[in-house]
C-alpha positions as CSV (number, residue, x, y, z in Angstrom):
1,M,-40.5,-40.7,-63.4
2,K,-40.8,-37.6,-61.3
3,I,-38.0,-36.9,-58.8
4,S,-39.0,-35.4,-55.5
5,Q,-37.6,-32.1,-54.1
6,R,-36.1,-34.1,-51.2
7,Q,-33.8,-36.0,-53.6
8,Y,-32.4,-32.8,-54.9
9,T,-31.6,-31.4,-51.4
10,M,-30.4,-34.6,-49.8
11,K,-26.7,-34.6,-48.9
12,K,-24.5,-37.5,-49.8
13,Y,-23.8,-39.6,-46.7
14,H,-20.0,-40.1,-46.1
15,I,-18.1,-42.1,-43.5
16,P,-14.7,-40.5,-42.9
17,Q,-13.0,-43.7,-41.7
18,P,-15.1,-46.7,-42.9
19,Q,-12.4,-49.1,-41.8
20,K,-13.1,-48.0,-38.2
21,I,-16.9,-48.2,-37.8
22,R,-17.6,-48.9,-34.1
23,N,-19.7,-51.9,-33.1
24,I,-21.1,-53.2,-29.9
25,K,-19.1,-56.0,-28.3
26,S,-20.5,-56.5,-24.8
27,S,-21.5,-53.5,-22.7
28,F,-23.0,-50.4,-24.2
29,A,-23.8,-46.9,-22.9
30,W,-25.9,-44.4,-24.8
31,I,-26.9,-40.8,-24.4
32,D,-30.4,-39.8,-25.5
33,H,-30.3,-37.1,-28.2
34,R,-33.3,-35.5,-26.4
35,L,-30.7,-34.2,-23.8
36,M,-29.8,-31.7,-26.5
37,R,-33.1,-31.5,-28.4
38,N,-35.2,-30.9,-25.4
39,G,-33.0,-28.0,-24.1
40,F,-31.2,-29.7,-21.2
41,L,-27.7,-29.3,-22.6
42,E,-27.9,-25.5,-22.6
43,L,-29.0,-25.5,-19.0
44,M,-26.3,-27.9,-17.8
45,T,-23.0,-26.7,-16.2
46,H,-19.8,-28.5,-17.0
47,Q,-20.0,-30.2,-13.7
48,D,-23.6,-31.4,-14.5
49,I,-22.4,-32.7,-17.9
50,V,-19.4,-34.6,-16.6
51,L,-21.3,-36.2,-13.8
52,Y,-24.2,-37.2,-16.1
53,L,-21.7,-38.7,-18.7
54,F,-19.9,-40.7,-15.9
55,L,-23.2,-42.1,-14.6
56,V,-24.3,-43.0,-18.1
57,L,-21.0,-44.8,-18.8
58,V,-21.1,-46.8,-15.6
59,A,-24.8,-47.7,-15.5
60,D,-26.1,-51.1,-16.0
61,K,-28.9,-52.1,-18.5
62,N,-31.5,-50.5,-16.1
63,G,-29.6,-47.2,-16.0
64,V,-28.5,-47.9,-12.4
65,S,-25.0,-47.4,-10.8
66,F,-23.8,-47.4,-7.3
67,Y,-20.4,-45.8,-7.4
68,R,-19.3,-44.1,-4.2
69,K,-19.2,-40.3,-4.1
70,E,-15.5,-40.4,-3.4
71,K,-14.8,-42.6,-6.4
72,I,-16.9,-40.5,-8.8
73,C,-15.3,-37.3,-7.6
74,Q,-11.8,-38.7,-8.2
75,A,-12.7,-40.1,-11.6
76,V,-14.2,-36.8,-12.9
77,S,-12.2,-34.3,-11.0
78,L,-15.0,-32.8,-9.0
79,D,-14.8,-31.7,-5.4
80,Y,-17.5,-32.8,-3.0
81,S,-19.4,-29.5,-3.2
82,Q,-19.3,-29.4,-7.0
83,F,-20.5,-33.1,-7.0
84,E,-23.4,-32.5,-4.7
85,I,-24.6,-29.4,-6.6
86,A,-24.4,-31.2,-9.9
87,R,-26.2,-34.3,-8.5
88,D,-29.0,-32.1,-7.0
89,R,-29.3,-30.2,-10.3
90,L,-29.6,-33.4,-12.3
91,V,-32.2,-34.7,-9.9
92,N,-34.1,-31.4,-10.1
93,M,-34.0,-31.6,-14.0
94,K,-35.4,-35.2,-13.7
95,L,-32.4,-36.6,-15.6
96,I,-31.3,-38.9,-12.7
97,A,-32.8,-40.3,-9.5
98,F,-30.7,-40.8,-6.4
99,E,-31.6,-43.0,-3.4
100,G,-29.2,-43.0,-0.5
101,Y,-28.3,-46.3,1.2
102,S,-29.6,-44.6,4.4
103,V,-30.7,-41.2,5.5
104,L,-27.2,-40.3,6.7
105,S,-25.3,-41.9,3.8
106,P,-23.8,-39.7,1.0
107,N,-23.7,-42.8,-1.2
108,G,-26.4,-44.8,-2.8
109,Y,-28.0,-45.8,-6.0
110,Y,-28.1,-43.5,-9.1
111,Q,-30.5,-44.1,-11.9
112,I,-30.4,-42.5,-15.4
113,L,-34.0,-41.6,-16.1
114,P,-35.6,-41.5,-19.5
115,I,-35.9,-38.0,-21.0
116,E,-39.6,-37.5,-21.4
117,A,-40.2,-33.8,-21.2
118,K,-38.6,-30.5,-22.2
119,A,-36.0,-28.9,-19.9
120,P,-37.4,-26.9,-17.1
121,D,-37.9,-23.2,-17.8
122,Y,-36.1,-21.7,-14.8
123,H,-36.6,-18.2,-16.0
124,K,-40.4,-18.7,-16.1
125,Q,-40.4,-20.4,-12.7
126,I,-38.5,-17.6,-11.1
127,T,-40.6,-15.0,-12.7
128,Q,-43.8,-16.8,-11.5
129,K,-42.5,-17.1,-8.0
130,L,-41.6,-13.4,-7.8
131,A,-45.0,-12.4,-9.3
132,N,-46.8,-14.6,-6.7
133,K,-44.8,-13.0,-3.8
134,L,-45.5,-9.5,-5.1
135,F,-49.2,-10.0,-5.6
136,R,-49.8,-11.7,-2.3
137,E,-48.5,-8.8,-0.3
C-alpha cells in the first residue's frame, strides 16, 4: 500500500479540553470565516469589529436585530459618533444592511449580510478617483 504525501504532513488533531466541547442548545450565532479570508478583518477598526460582533450575537435566524442605538452603544462602550461611523463603514463594506424605522429615526433594523465578495480595495478606489479628477481637468 502506498502512503500519500499528505499523510506524512498531516498534523495530529488535538482537543485541549475534550470534557468541555461546546454544543448548540437553543440559540446560535456564527461568524463567517470569510470575514478574515476575504480581507475584511484587516480593514475593520476596533469599533467596526465590536459593533459587528454585537449584531451577530443578537441577530435572529435571518440575521436581523432591532436593538436601539442607545442600548447598543451602552452594551459595547461606543459613543454615538463612533457607533454611527462604524455602522456606516459596515454598510459600506456590505457586511450589514440598515433600514431606519423612519427617515428621522436613528433606530431601525440591522441585518447581517452574507459575505459574498472580497473586501473593498479602498486604496485602489481612492487612486482611481484621484486619477479621474486629474485627467478630467
